[in-house]
BALOBA-1460 file (C-alpha; in Angstrom, 3 decimals):
// residues 402
<rec num="1" residu="m" x="-12.418" y="-16.763" z="5.974"/>
<rec num="2" residu="l" x="-14.915" y="-13.412" z="5.814"/>
<rec num="3" residu="a" x="-15.623" y="-14.805" z="2.181"/>
<rec num="4" residu="r" x="-17.150" y="-18.055" z="3.383"/>
<rec num="5" residu="w" x="-19.138" y="-16.489" z="5.563"/>
<rec num="6" residu="m" x="-20.053" y="-13.112" z="4.238"/>
<rec num="7" residu="g" x="-20.809" y="-14.590" z="0.760"/>
<rec num="8" residu="a" x="-19.305" y="-12.920" z="-2.465"/>
<rec num="9" residu="a" x="-22.065" y="-9.747" z="-2.421"/>
<rec num="10" residu="e" x="-21.680" y="-8.862" z="1.043"/>
<rec num="11" residu="l" x="-17.851" y="-9.494" z="0.464"/>
<rec num="12" residu="g" x="-17.621" y="-7.012" z="-1.572"/>
<rec num="13" residu="v" x="-19.778" y="-4.367" z="-0.076"/>
<rec num="14" residu="y" x="-16.549" y="-4.319" z="2.874"/>
<rec num="15" residu="v" x="-14.079" y="-4.481" z="0.064"/>
<rec num="16" residu="l" x="-15.417" y="-1.089" z="-1.489"/>
<rec num="17" residu="a" x="-15.975" y="0.106" z="2.098"/>
<rec num="18" residu="f" x="-12.050" y="-0.705" z="3.457"/>
<rec num="19" residu="s" x="-10.937" y="0.429" z="0.589"/>
<rec num="20" residu="w" x="-12.186" y="3.878" z="0.504"/>
<rec num="21" residu="c" x="-10.625" y="4.086" z="3.963"/>
<rec num="22" residu="i" x="-7.230" y="2.815" z="2.842"/>
<rec num="23" residu="l" x="-7.620" y="5.248" z="-0.063"/>
<rec num="24" residu="l" x="-8.816" y="8.094" z="2.194"/>
<rec num="25" residu="a" x="-6.200" y="7.669" z="5.148"/>
<rec num="26" residu="t" x="-3.558" y="7.874" z="2.554"/>
<rec num="27" residu="i" x="-4.334" y="10.859" z="1.378"/>
<rec num="28" residu="g" x="-4.841" y="12.502" z="5.012"/>
<rec num="29" residu="n" x="-0.881" y="11.629" z="5.948"/>
<rec num="30" residu="l" x="-0.362" y="14.139" z="2.492"/>
<rec num="31" residu="g" x="2.896" y="12.162" z="1.874"/>
<rec num="32" residu="l" x="4.363" y="12.709" z="5.277"/>
<rec num="33" residu="a" x="5.034" y="8.937" z="6.305"/>
<rec num="34" residu="s" x="6.560" y="8.002" z="3.375"/>
<rec num="35" residu="a" x="8.788" y="11.565" z="3.518"/>
<rec num="36" residu="s" x="9.640" y="10.212" z="6.888"/>
<rec num="37" residu="l" x="12.247" y="7.716" z="5.742"/>
<rec num="38" residu="r" x="14.138" y="10.494" z="3.434"/>
<rec num="39" residu="v" x="13.959" y="13.084" z="6.451"/>
<rec num="40" residu="i" x="14.904" y="11.179" z="9.489"/>
<rec num="41" residu="g" x="17.356" y="8.913" z="7.627"/>
<rec num="42" residu="q" x="19.218" y="12.567" z="6.483"/>
<rec num="43" residu="a" x="18.897" y="13.912" z="10.072"/>
<rec num="44" residu="l" x="20.396" y="10.344" z="11.368"/>
<rec num="45" residu="g" x="23.480" y="10.521" z="9.251"/>
<rec num="46" residu="q" x="23.535" y="14.351" z="9.938"/>
<rec num="47" residu="d" x="23.288" y="13.957" z="13.759"/>
<rec num="48" residu="n" x="20.415" y="16.511" z="13.678"/>
<rec num="49" residu="p" x="18.164" y="15.261" z="16.499"/>
<rec num="50" residu="g" x="15.980" y="18.265" z="16.510"/>
<rec num="51" residu="a" x="15.008" y="17.803" z="12.683"/>
<rec num="52" residu="i" x="13.596" y="14.463" z="14.027"/>
<rec num="53" residu="w" x="11.659" y="15.759" z="16.721"/>
<rec num="54" residu="g" x="10.030" y="18.887" z="14.452"/>
<rec num="55" residu="f" x="9.029" y="16.237" z="12.296"/>
<rec num="56" residu="l" x="7.902" y="14.167" z="14.306"/>
<rec num="57" residu="r" x="5.674" y="16.709" z="15.828"/>
<rec num="58" residu="r" x="4.448" y="18.538" z="13.164"/>
<rec num="59" residu="g" x="3.855" y="15.935" z="10.857"/>
<rec num="60" residu="a" x="1.540" y="14.498" z="13.712"/>
<rec num="61" residu="q" x="-0.259" y="17.620" z="13.751"/>
<rec num="62" residu="i" x="-0.739" y="17.589" z="10.111"/>
<rec num="63" residu="v" x="-1.570" y="14.290" z="9.436"/>
<rec num="64" residu="a" x="-4.343" y="14.420" z="12.190"/>
<rec num="65" residu="a" x="-5.852" y="17.690" z="11.094"/>
<rec num="66" residu="t" x="-6.068" y="16.255" z="7.704"/>
<rec num="67" residu="s" x="-6.663" y="12.842" z="8.363"/>
<rec num="68" residu="v" x="-9.881" y="13.898" z="10.285"/>
<rec num="69" residu="t" x="-11.118" y="16.945" z="7.897"/>
<rec num="70" residu="v" x="-10.978" y="14.232" z="5.010"/>
<rec num="71" residu="a" x="-13.010" y="11.476" z="7.185"/>
<rec num="72" residu="l" x="-15.808" y="14.446" z="8.288"/>
<rec num="73" residu="i" x="-15.651" y="14.991" z="4.224"/>
<rec num="74" residu="g" x="-16.530" y="11.587" z="3.695"/>
<rec num="75" residu="g" x="-18.754" y="11.088" z="6.590"/>
<rec num="76" residu="v" x="-21.246" y="13.811" z="4.903"/>
<rec num="77" residu="v" x="-21.214" y="12.468" z="1.870"/>
<rec num="78" residu="v" x="-21.885" y="8.551" z="2.582"/>
<rec num="79" residu="l" x="-24.942" y="10.304" z="4.500"/>
<rec num="80" residu="s" x="-25.975" y="12.294" z="1.458"/>
<rec num="81" residu="f" x="-25.940" y="9.362" z="-0.946"/>
<rec num="82" residu="g" x="-27.540" y="7.034" z="1.684"/>
<rec num="83" residu="e" x="-29.222" y="3.962" z="0.093"/>
<rec num="84" residu="s" x="-27.358" y="4.153" z="-3.242"/>
<rec num="85" residu="l" x="-24.301" y="2.956" z="-1.892"/>
<rec num="86" residu="p" x="-23.624" y="-0.941" z="-2.715"/>
<rec num="87" residu="g" x="-25.684" y="-2.929" z="-0.476"/>
<rec num="88" residu="g" x="-28.320" y="-0.233" z="0.236"/>
<rec num="89" residu="g" x="-26.524" y="0.475" z="3.736"/>
<rec num="90" residu="v" x="-24.523" y="3.541" z="5.125"/>
<rec num="91" residu="a" x="-23.250" y="1.670" z="8.087"/>
<rec num="92" residu="p" x="-20.075" y="0.208" z="7.014"/>
<rec num="93" residu="f" x="-19.312" y="3.313" z="5.062"/>
<rec num="94" residu="l" x="-19.506" y="5.394" z="8.422"/>
<rec num="95" residu="w" x="-17.234" y="2.823" z="10.012"/>
<rec num="96" residu="s" x="-14.771" y="3.089" z="6.996"/>
<rec num="97" residu="m" x="-14.702" y="6.842" z="7.635"/>
<rec num="98" residu="a" x="-14.264" y="6.847" z="11.149"/>
<rec num="99" residu="s" x="-11.302" y="4.710" z="10.805"/>
<rec num="100" residu="v" x="-9.693" y="7.057" z="8.708"/>
<rec num="101" residu="p" x="-7.494" y="8.989" z="10.997"/>
<rec num="102" residu="i" x="-6.647" y="6.208" z="12.434"/>
<rec num="103" residu="l" x="-5.432" y="3.915" z="9.561"/>
<rec num="104" residu="a" x="-3.224" y="7.448" z="8.435"/>
<rec num="105" residu="g" x="-1.812" y="7.380" z="11.983"/>
<rec num="106" residu="i" x="-0.907" y="3.942" z="11.960"/>
<rec num="107" residu="s" x="0.717" y="4.358" z="8.283"/>
<rec num="108" residu="t" x="2.998" y="7.100" z="9.095"/>
<rec num="109" residu="l" x="4.009" y="5.555" z="12.479"/>
<rec num="110" residu="c" x="4.702" y="2.164" z="10.738"/>
<rec num="111" residu="v" x="6.999" y="4.142" z="8.417"/>
<rec num="112" residu="v" x="9.040" y="5.990" z="11.288"/>
<rec num="113" residu="a" x="9.669" y="2.284" z="12.806"/>
<rec num="114" residu="v" x="11.201" y="1.625" z="9.439"/>
<rec num="115" residu="a" x="13.445" y="4.559" z="9.220"/>
<rec num="116" residu="f" x="14.930" y="3.560" z="12.186"/>
<rec num="117" residu="q" x="15.043" y="0.022" z="11.244"/>
<rec num="118" residu="w" x="12.774" y="-1.248" z="13.915"/>
<rec num="119" residu="f" x="11.486" y="-3.939" z="11.772"/>
<rec num="120" residu="g" x="9.341" y="-5.722" z="14.178"/>
<rec num="121" residu="l" x="7.714" y="-2.509" z="15.320"/>
<rec num="122" residu="a" x="6.784" y="-1.517" z="11.792"/>
<rec num="123" residu="y" x="5.283" y="-4.742" z="10.330"/>
<rec num="124" residu="l" x="3.900" y="-6.971" z="13.519"/>
<rec num="125" residu="p" x="1.310" y="-5.038" z="14.862"/>
<rec num="126" residu="s" x="-0.220" y="-3.654" z="11.716"/>
<rec num="127" residu="e" x="0.250" y="-7.119" z="9.303"/>
<rec num="128" residu="v" x="0.373" y="-9.617" z="11.599"/>
<rec num="129" residu="l" x="-1.584" y="-8.717" z="14.864"/>
<rec num="130" residu="r" x="-4.467" y="-6.950" z="13.508"/>
<rec num="131" residu="p" x="-5.202" y="-9.222" z="11.200"/>
<rec num="132" residu="v" x="-5.191" y="-11.987" z="13.567"/>
<rec num="133" residu="s" x="-7.185" y="-9.996" z="16.024"/>
<rec num="134" residu="i" x="-9.684" y="-9.056" z="13.542"/>
<rec num="135" residu="l" x="-10.120" y="-12.852" z="12.467"/>
<rec num="136" residu="a" x="-10.533" y="-13.624" z="16.133"/>
<rec num="137" residu="i" x="-13.133" y="-11.396" z="16.172"/>
<rec num="138" residu="v" x="-14.929" y="-12.270" z="13.570"/>
<rec num="139" residu="t" x="-14.707" y="-16.025" z="14.090"/>
<rec num="140" residu="t" x="-16.694" y="-15.165" z="17.726"/>
<rec num="141" residu="i" x="-19.384" y="-13.257" z="16.289"/>
<rec num="142" residu="w" x="-20.201" y="-16.004" z="13.371"/>
<rec num="143" residu="v" x="-20.041" y="-19.324" z="16.252"/>
<rec num="144" residu="v" x="-22.706" y="-16.628" z="18.239"/>
<rec num="145" residu="t" x="-24.816" y="-15.642" z="15.271"/>
<rec num="146" residu="s" x="-24.136" y="-17.270" z="12.284"/>
<rec num="147" residu="q" x="-24.230" y="-14.457" z="10.748"/>
<rec num="148" residu="l" x="-21.755" y="-11.726" z="9.532"/>
<rec num="149" residu="a" x="-22.321" y="-8.311" z="7.742"/>
<rec num="150" residu="a" x="-20.065" y="-5.761" z="6.097"/>
<rec num="151" residu="s" x="-20.857" y="-3.469" z="8.563"/>
<rec num="152" residu="t" x="-19.960" y="-5.579" z="11.456"/>
<rec num="153" residu="v" x="-16.604" y="-5.803" z="9.804"/>
<rec num="154" residu="m" x="-16.148" y="-2.921" z="9.755"/>
<rec num="155" residu="l" x="-16.895" y="-2.403" z="13.219"/>
<rec num="156" residu="a" x="-14.192" y="-4.665" z="14.118"/>
<rec num="157" residu="q" x="-11.502" y="-3.260" z="11.937"/>
<rec num="158" residu="f" x="-12.161" y="0.238" z="13.391"/>
<rec num="159" residu="l" x="-11.832" y="-1.186" z="16.927"/>
<rec num="160" residu="v" x="-8.679" y="-3.138" z="15.999"/>
<rec num="161" residu="l" x="-7.106" y="-0.242" z="14.126"/>
<rec num="162" residu="a" x="-7.723" y="1.946" z="17.432"/>
<rec num="163" residu="a" x="-5.609" y="-0.605" z="19.565"/>
<rec num="164" residu="t" x="-2.875" y="-1.087" z="16.771"/>
<rec num="165" residu="l" x="-2.459" y="2.547" z="16.739"/>
<rec num="166" residu="l" x="-2.391" y="2.652" z="20.960"/>
<rec num="167" residu="i" x="0.223" y="-0.169" z="20.561"/>
<rec num="168" residu="l" x="2.422" y="1.590" z="18.174"/>
<rec num="169" residu="i" x="2.400" y="5.124" z="19.993"/>
<rec num="170" residu="t" x="3.000" y="3.198" z="23.152"/>
<rec num="171" residu="i" x="5.693" y="1.534" z="22.260"/>
<rec num="172" residu="l" x="7.378" y="4.407" z="20.144"/>
<rec num="173" residu="a" x="7.194" y="6.821" z="23.114"/>
<rec num="174" residu="q" x="9.134" y="4.294" z="25.087"/>
<rec num="175" residu="r" x="12.175" y="3.678" z="22.314"/>
<rec num="176" residu="l" x="12.476" y="6.993" z="20.816"/>
<rec num="177" residu="p" x="14.214" y="8.558" z="24.099"/>
<rec num="178" residu="r" x="16.550" y="6.685" z="24.398"/>
<rec num="179" residu="q" x="17.685" y="6.348" z="20.228"/>
<rec num="180" residu="v" x="17.616" y="10.539" z="19.779"/>
<rec num="181" residu="p" x="18.999" y="12.949" z="22.223"/>
<rec num="182" residu="a" x="16.361" y="15.150" z="24.018"/>
<rec num="183" residu="v" x="16.518" y="18.517" z="22.213"/>
<rec num="184" residu="s" x="14.929" y="21.689" z="21.368"/>
<rec num="185" residu="p" x="12.606" y="20.429" z="17.794"/>
<rec num="186" residu="i" x="13.575" y="22.378" z="14.890"/>
<rec num="187" residu="f" x="10.772" y="22.625" z="12.207"/>
<rec num="188" residu="e" x="11.365" y="22.573" z="8.623"/>
<rec num="189" residu="t" x="7.657" y="22.300" z="7.080"/>
<rec num="190" residu="r" x="7.783" y="24.050" z="3.843"/>
<rec num="191" residu="t" x="10.190" y="21.801" z="3.137"/>
<rec num="192" residu="w" x="9.205" y="18.707" z="4.320"/>
<rec num="193" residu="m" x="5.626" y="19.384" z="2.744"/>
<rec num="194" residu="q" x="8.000" y="19.611" z="-0.576"/>
<rec num="195" residu="t" x="9.378" y="16.544" z="-0.264"/>
<rec num="196" residu="a" x="5.781" y="14.668" z="1.026"/>
<rec num="197" residu="l" x="3.197" y="15.955" z="-1.345"/>
<rec num="198" residu="p" x="4.844" y="14.434" z="-4.269"/>
<rec num="199" residu="l" x="5.200" y="11.146" z="-2.730"/>
<rec num="200" residu="l" x="1.956" y="11.426" z="-1.700"/>
<rec num="201" residu="v" x="0.917" y="10.881" z="-5.748"/>
<rec num="202" residu="i" x="3.757" y="8.216" z="-5.761"/>
<rec num="203" residu="g" x="2.181" y="6.468" z="-2.838"/>
<rec num="204" residu="l" x="-1.174" y="6.392" z="-3.942"/>
<rec num="205" residu="f" x="-0.277" y="4.609" z="-7.186"/>
<rec num="206" residu="s" x="2.435" y="2.651" z="-6.520"/>
<rec num="207" residu="s" x="1.382" y="0.884" z="-3.210"/>
<rec num="208" residu="y" x="-2.583" y="1.411" z="-3.079"/>
<rec num="209" residu="f" x="-3.088" y="0.797" z="-7.033"/>
<rec num="210" residu="p" x="-5.026" y="-2.299" z="-5.841"/>
<rec num="211" residu="e" x="-7.565" y="0.134" z="-3.750"/>
<rec num="212" residu="v" x="-8.085" y="2.680" z="-6.642"/>
<rec num="213" residu="m" x="-8.599" y="-0.258" z="-8.689"/>
<rec num="214" residu="l" x="-11.122" y="-1.788" z="-6.316"/>
<rec num="215" residu="i" x="-12.787" y="1.913" z="-6.469"/>
<rec num="216" residu="l" x="-13.178" y="2.408" z="-10.424"/>
<rec num="217" residu="l" x="-14.401" y="-1.412" z="-10.653"/>
<rec num="218" residu="g" x="-17.226" y="-1.085" z="-7.980"/>
<rec num="219" residu="a" x="-18.645" y="1.505" z="-10.249"/>
<rec num="220" residu="q" x="-19.523" y="-0.874" z="-12.887"/>
<rec num="221" residu="v" x="-19.978" y="-4.427" z="-12.178"/>
<rec num="222" residu="p" x="-21.912" y="-5.891" z="-8.989"/>
<rec num="223" residu="s" x="-20.128" y="-6.516" z="-5.603"/>
<rec num="224" residu="d" x="-20.295" y="-10.255" z="-5.900"/>
<rec num="225" residu="q" x="-17.963" y="-9.480" z="-8.787"/>
<rec num="226" residu="v" x="-16.160" y="-6.993" z="-6.887"/>
<rec num="227" residu="a" x="-14.780" y="-9.699" z="-4.426"/>
<rec num="228" residu="i" x="-13.694" y="-12.313" z="-6.817"/>
<rec num="229" residu="f" x="-11.538" y="-9.458" z="-8.226"/>
<rec num="230" residu="n" x="-10.316" y="-8.979" z="-4.880"/>
<rec num="231" residu="a" x="-9.595" y="-12.537" z="-4.121"/>
<rec num="232" residu="s" x="-7.487" y="-12.512" z="-7.512"/>
<rec num="233" residu="y" x="-5.622" y="-9.490" z="-6.629"/>
<rec num="234" residu="r" x="-5.050" y="-10.236" z="-3.179"/>
<rec num="235" residu="l" x="-3.846" y="-13.687" z="-3.666"/>
<rec num="236" residu="a" x="-1.299" y="-11.709" z="-6.727"/>
<rec num="237" residu="l" x="0.106" y="-9.551" z="-3.708"/>
<rec num="238" residu="v" x="1.246" y="-12.272" z="-2.237"/>
<rec num="239" residu="v" x="4.408" y="-11.521" z="-4.926"/>
<rec num="240" residu="t" x="4.202" y="-8.014" z="-3.716"/>
<rec num="241" residu="f" x="4.545" y="-8.721" z="0.061"/>
<rec num="242" residu="g" x="8.027" y="-10.309" z="-0.575"/>
<rec num="243" residu="l" x="8.900" y="-7.176" z="-2.905"/>
<rec num="244" residu="t" x="7.686" y="-4.830" z="0.018"/>
<rec num="245" residu="a" x="9.751" y="-6.614" z="2.471"/>
<rec num="246" residu="i" x="12.848" y="-6.512" z="0.470"/>
<rec num="247" residu="d" x="12.969" y="-2.710" z="-0.535"/>
<rec num="248" residu="a" x="12.023" y="-2.097" z="3.338"/>
<rec num="249" residu="v" x="15.749" y="-3.822" z="3.723"/>
<rec num="250" residu="t" x="17.034" y="-1.784" z="0.473"/>
<rec num="251" residu="s" x="15.491" y="1.479" z="1.188"/>
<rec num="252" residu="p" x="17.897" y="2.836" z="3.935"/>
<rec num="253" residu="v" x="21.178" y="1.431" z="2.505"/>
<rec num="254" residu="a" x="20.579" y="2.607" z="-0.687"/>
<rec num="255" residu="a" x="20.007" y="6.194" z="0.678"/>
<rec num="256" residu="r" x="23.343" y="6.196" z="2.494"/>
<rec num="257" residu="l" x="24.831" y="4.693" z="-0.354"/>
<rec num="258" residu="y" x="23.907" y="7.132" z="-2.760"/>
<rec num="259" residu="a" x="24.351" y="10.058" z="-0.577"/>
<rec num="260" residu="a" x="28.148" y="8.699" z="-0.004"/>
<rec num="261" residu="k" x="28.291" y="8.517" z="-4.100"/>
<rec num="262" residu="e" x="29.337" y="4.957" z="-3.888"/>
<rec num="263" residu="s" x="27.711" y="4.024" z="-7.341"/>
<rec num="264" residu="s" x="29.309" y="0.444" z="-7.778"/>
<rec num="265" residu="e" x="28.465" y="-0.776" z="-4.270"/>
<rec num="266" residu="l" x="24.929" y="0.701" z="-4.620"/>
<rec num="267" residu="q" x="24.273" y="-1.202" z="-8.015"/>
<rec num="268" residu="a" x="25.749" y="-4.125" z="-6.042"/>
<rec num="269" residu="v" x="22.915" y="-4.003" z="-3.225"/>
<rec num="270" residu="v" x="20.295" y="-3.658" z="-5.998"/>
<rec num="271" residu="a" x="21.312" y="-6.031" z="-8.246"/>
<rec num="272" residu="r" x="20.475" y="-8.764" z="-5.126"/>
<rec num="273" residu="a" x="17.530" y="-6.843" z="-4.322"/>
<rec num="274" residu="t" x="16.101" y="-7.669" z="-8.146"/>
<rec num="275" residu="q" x="17.559" y="-11.083" z="-8.226"/>
<rec num="276" residu="l" x="15.807" y="-12.115" z="-4.673"/>
<rec num="277" residu="g" x="12.708" y="-10.564" z="-6.029"/>
<rec num="278" residu="f" x="12.605" y="-11.421" z="-9.309"/>
<rec num="279" residu="w" x="13.456" y="-15.241" z="-8.927"/>
<rec num="280" residu="c" x="10.975" y="-15.728" z="-5.716"/>
<rec num="281" residu="s" x="8.358" y="-14.050" z="-7.959"/>
<rec num="282" residu="l" x="8.959" y="-16.888" z="-10.724"/>
<rec num="283" residu="a" x="8.522" y="-19.123" z="-8.279"/>
<rec num="284" residu="a" x="5.252" y="-17.776" z="-7.284"/>
<rec num="285" residu="v" x="4.059" y="-17.557" z="-10.906"/>
<rec num="286" residu="a" x="4.672" y="-21.205" z="-11.293"/>
<rec num="287" residu="g" x="2.917" y="-22.034" z="-7.699"/>
<rec num="288" residu="f" x="0.308" y="-19.941" z="-8.299"/>
<rec num="289" residu="a" x="-0.385" y="-21.623" z="-12.363"/>
<rec num="290" residu="v" x="-0.856" y="-25.022" z="-10.523"/>
<rec num="291" residu="l" x="-2.624" y="-24.468" z="-7.106"/>
<rec num="292" residu="g" x="-4.758" y="-21.166" z="-8.171"/>
<rec num="293" residu="s" x="-8.184" y="-22.777" z="-8.908"/>
<rec num="294" residu="w" x="-7.840" y="-24.399" z="-5.722"/>
<rec num="295" residu="l" x="-6.721" y="-21.588" z="-3.621"/>
<rec num="296" residu="l" x="-9.407" y="-19.520" z="-4.820"/>
<rec num="297" residu="g" x="-11.591" y="-21.853" z="-3.950"/>
<rec num="298" residu="l" x="-10.792" y="-22.137" z="-0.362"/>
<rec num="299" residu="f" x="-12.856" y="-18.010" z="-0.820"/>
<rec num="300" residu="g" x="-16.102" y="-20.465" z="-2.143"/>
<rec num="301" residu="p" x="-17.183" y="-22.022" z="-5.175"/>
<rec num="302" residu="e" x="-17.984" y="-18.756" z="-7.203"/>
<rec num="303" residu="f" x="-14.586" y="-17.328" z="-6.592"/>
<rec num="304" residu="v" x="-13.054" y="-20.150" z="-9.193"/>
<rec num="305" residu="a" x="-13.972" y="-17.779" z="-11.726"/>
<rec num="306" residu="g" x="-11.397" y="-15.455" z="-11.093"/>
<rec num="307" residu="y" x="-8.196" y="-17.765" z="-12.072"/>
<rec num="308" residu="e" x="-7.592" y="-16.407" z="-15.455"/>
<rec num="309" residu="t" x="-8.223" y="-12.691" z="-13.489"/>
<rec num="310" residu="m" x="-5.607" y="-14.166" z="-10.872"/>
<rec num="311" residu="m" x="-2.837" y="-15.444" z="-13.721"/>
<rec num="312" residu="i" x="-3.113" y="-11.887" z="-15.497"/>
<rec num="313" residu="l" x="-2.623" y="-10.016" z="-12.280"/>
<rec num="314" residu="i" x="0.386" y="-11.883" z="-11.069"/>
<rec num="315" residu="t" x="2.176" y="-11.563" z="-14.167"/>
<rec num="316" residu="a" x="1.616" y="-7.886" z="-13.876"/>
<rec num="317" residu="q" x="3.630" y="-8.751" z="-10.239"/>
<rec num="318" residu="l" x="6.095" y="-10.279" z="-12.061"/>
<rec num="319" residu="v" x="6.587" y="-7.088" z="-13.915"/>
<rec num="320" residu="r" x="7.099" y="-5.038" z="-11.256"/>
<rec num="321" residu="s" x="9.916" y="-7.547" z="-9.926"/>
<rec num="322" residu="a" x="11.811" y="-7.869" z="-13.294"/>
<rec num="323" residu="a" x="12.001" y="-3.860" z="-13.258"/>
<rec num="324" residu="g" x="13.470" y="-4.101" z="-10.064"/>
<rec num="325" residu="p" x="13.105" y="-1.418" z="-6.713"/>
<rec num="326" residu="v" x="12.915" y="1.440" z="-8.827"/>
<rec num="327" residu="v" x="10.433" y="3.708" z="-6.914"/>
<rec num="328" residu="s" x="11.874" y="3.298" z="-3.590"/>
<rec num="329" residu="l" x="15.083" y="4.130" z="-5.575"/>
<rec num="330" residu="l" x="13.913" y="7.464" z="-7.245"/>
<rec num="331" residu="s" x="11.824" y="8.143" z="-3.492"/>
<rec num="332" residu="v" x="15.084" y="7.662" z="-1.365"/>
<rec num="333" residu="t" x="17.669" y="9.582" z="-3.873"/>
<rec num="334" residu="g" x="15.772" y="12.830" z="-4.094"/>
<rec num="335" residu="h" x="14.372" y="11.862" z="-7.407"/>
<rec num="336" residu="h" x="10.601" y="11.282" z="-6.503"/>
<rec num="337" residu="h" x="9.599" y="14.504" z="-8.457"/>
<rec num="338" residu="r" x="10.404" y="12.528" z="-11.651"/>
<rec num="339" residu="c" x="7.764" y="9.783" z="-10.641"/>
<rec num="340" residu="l" x="4.922" y="12.502" z="-10.839"/>
<rec num="341" residu="p" x="4.417" y="12.482" z="-14.520"/>
<rec num="342" residu="v" x="4.230" y="8.772" z="-14.641"/>
<rec num="343" residu="f" x="2.197" y="8.340" z="-11.993"/>
<rec num="344" residu="g" x="0.290" y="10.930" z="-13.680"/>
<rec num="345" residu="s" x="-0.323" y="9.351" z="-16.620"/>
<rec num="346" residu="a" x="-0.692" y="5.764" z="-15.705"/>
<rec num="347" residu="l" x="-3.376" y="6.830" z="-13.028"/>
<rec num="348" residu="i" x="-5.450" y="8.598" z="-16.329"/>
<rec num="349" residu="g" x="-4.469" y="5.347" z="-18.753"/>
<rec num="350" residu="a" x="-5.804" y="3.187" z="-16.026"/>
<rec num="351" residu="v" x="-9.052" y="4.914" z="-15.493"/>
<rec num="352" residu="l" x="-9.788" y="5.270" z="-19.490"/>
<rec num="353" residu="l" x="-8.787" y="1.753" z="-20.073"/>
<rec num="354" residu="v" x="-11.358" y="0.333" z="-17.052"/>
<rec num="355" residu="f" x="-14.062" y="2.514" z="-19.014"/>
<rec num="356" residu="a" x="-12.866" y="0.883" z="-22.194"/>
<rec num="357" residu="l" x="-12.283" y="-2.637" z="-21.014"/>
<rec num="358" residu="v" x="-14.271" y="-3.419" z="-17.996"/>
<rec num="359" residu="p" x="-17.801" y="-3.424" z="-20.163"/>
<rec num="360" residu="p" x="-16.971" y="-5.834" z="-22.241"/>
<rec num="361" residu="y" x="-14.587" y="-8.017" z="-20.584"/>
<rec num="362" residu="g" x="-15.467" y="-7.781" z="-16.782"/>
<rec num="363" residu="i" x="-12.667" y="-8.320" z="-14.036"/>
<rec num="364" residu="r" x="-10.626" y="-10.022" z="-16.497"/>
<rec num="365" residu="g" x="-10.966" y="-6.751" z="-18.763"/>
<rec num="366" residu="a" x="-9.538" y="-4.789" z="-15.085"/>
<rec num="367" residu="a" x="-6.691" y="-7.455" z="-14.528"/>
<rec num="368" residu="v" x="-6.017" y="-6.543" z="-18.539"/>
<rec num="369" residu="v" x="-5.617" y="-2.803" z="-17.285"/>
<rec num="370" residu="v" x="-3.483" y="-3.563" z="-14.263"/>
<rec num="371" residu="l" x="-0.893" y="-5.411" z="-16.802"/>
<rec num="372" residu="l" x="-0.642" y="-2.968" z="-19.430"/>
<rec num="373" residu="v" x="-0.474" y="0.136" z="-16.577"/>
<rec num="374" residu="t" x="2.656" y="-1.512" z="-14.361"/>
<rec num="375" residu="l" x="4.408" y="-2.381" z="-17.547"/>
<rec num="376" residu="g" x="4.008" y="0.873" z="-18.736"/>
<rec num="377" residu="w" x="5.067" y="2.842" z="-15.569"/>
<rec num="378" residu="c" x="7.939" y="0.381" z="-15.043"/>
<rec num="379" residu="v" x="9.979" y="0.671" z="-18.472"/>
<rec num="380" residu="w" x="9.446" y="4.381" z="-17.603"/>
<rec num="381" residu="l" x="11.011" y="4.893" z="-14.210"/>
<rec num="382" residu="h" x="13.313" y="2.166" z="-14.894"/>
<rec num="383" residu="r" x="14.756" y="4.600" z="-17.746"/>
<rec num="384" residu="l" x="14.359" y="7.413" z="-15.266"/>
<rec num="385" residu="v" x="16.511" y="5.185" z="-12.608"/>
<rec num="386" residu="v" x="19.194" y="4.356" z="-15.606"/>
<rec num="387" residu="v" x="19.549" y="8.144" z="-16.796"/>
<rec num="388" residu="h" x="19.059" y="9.762" z="-13.584"/>
<rec num="389" residu="i" x="20.683" y="7.502" z="-10.858"/>
<rec num="390" residu="g" x="23.149" y="5.658" z="-12.846"/>
<rec num="391" residu="i" x="22.903" y="2.195" z="-12.216"/>
<rec num="392" residu="r" x="20.329" y="-0.143" z="-13.687"/>
<rec num="393" residu="p" x="18.195" y="-2.198" z="-11.513"/>
<rec num="394" residu="s" x="16.168" y="-4.365" z="-13.860"/>
<rec num="395" residu="i" x="16.610" y="-8.207" z="-14.321"/>
<rec num="396" residu="f" x="17.532" y="-8.097" z="-17.613"/>
<rec num="397" residu="g" x="19.617" y="-5.206" z="-17.369"/>
<rec num="398" residu="i" x="22.019" y="-6.629" z="-14.207"/>
<rec num="399" residu="y" x="22.195" y="-9.901" z="-16.444"/>
<rec num="400" residu="a" x="23.592" y="-7.940" z="-19.622"/>
<rec num="401" residu="r" x="26.056" y="-6.143" z="-17.170"/>
<rec num="402" residu="g" x="27.577" y="-9.173" z="-15.735"/>
């Protein structure tokens, strides 16, 4: 709907502004969102409520301070560049910076909810109610004014994000005392940060690589091409949404089984998760191959040109599903630090390949970059899982073992 109402060029500006918001919000939580799965999971297993209360309090303080600082620095940079920004205006990027602390808080609280296996709270407000609310707001604006700008949509994002954060805080404040006994908080800040910071690098690459690619792409192609690439990538990420859902259910179970040294049961759980993810992803590839042009056409006639780009990006997601839940396995079993050289190398490779392939091949070149980088880190991480955890998570290893 945004593509239809805004046009590709204005949508590209909005996409870049919101991508910066997502990336900086992720940096703002310093990996504490991802660390909460491990810290809270271990505290629950050890019946240590003091560590849970300490982590939640200190984590909130650190995330708030860091994300506000990042947002202020970003705001100064936006004002300094002024009219040289895409679209020639600062408003969408200023609203983007204002949204950074709010989104950082939402991201952290949603993963806290996952750690307690409150999946409805973790996903319904942020993944369902938020986009539905934004759609309702921008639809009203479009009906009344017949125009829609990137700054207007970013303002709507800001308001809905603030409401979402308030909902999460209110519900968690009611649920947590019933789940965790009221005791004095225990603070292990140094240990928590040693866990969180490597997970920050992992999260930036594994979960927010689309935003990184959009920002890199935005420096080399016009905003309308950024919008087409974004539409293609978002359709491809329908596959990843299913993989994320599977990981959310599998990760807490995998952490407990690994801690209990039940390797055979862990292999069975991972095998089921990988098989479900791969065959669903393969079905999605077939569906997009047939319906891809029509789906892109829903965004507008100019978006149909992204069909080849979309198919390359969907192939990258199929590669990811074939490798199995390698990132989450390494994260919840204490081997997350082994991902650092992998993702560091992959990020450098992505930057170099973007500058090599995008100028001659445009957004198709960017899609090839995503495919090559995904293949590289999946193979590398799969090897780390086999060596250090002792199971075979890939679809090929599972059937070969069977």
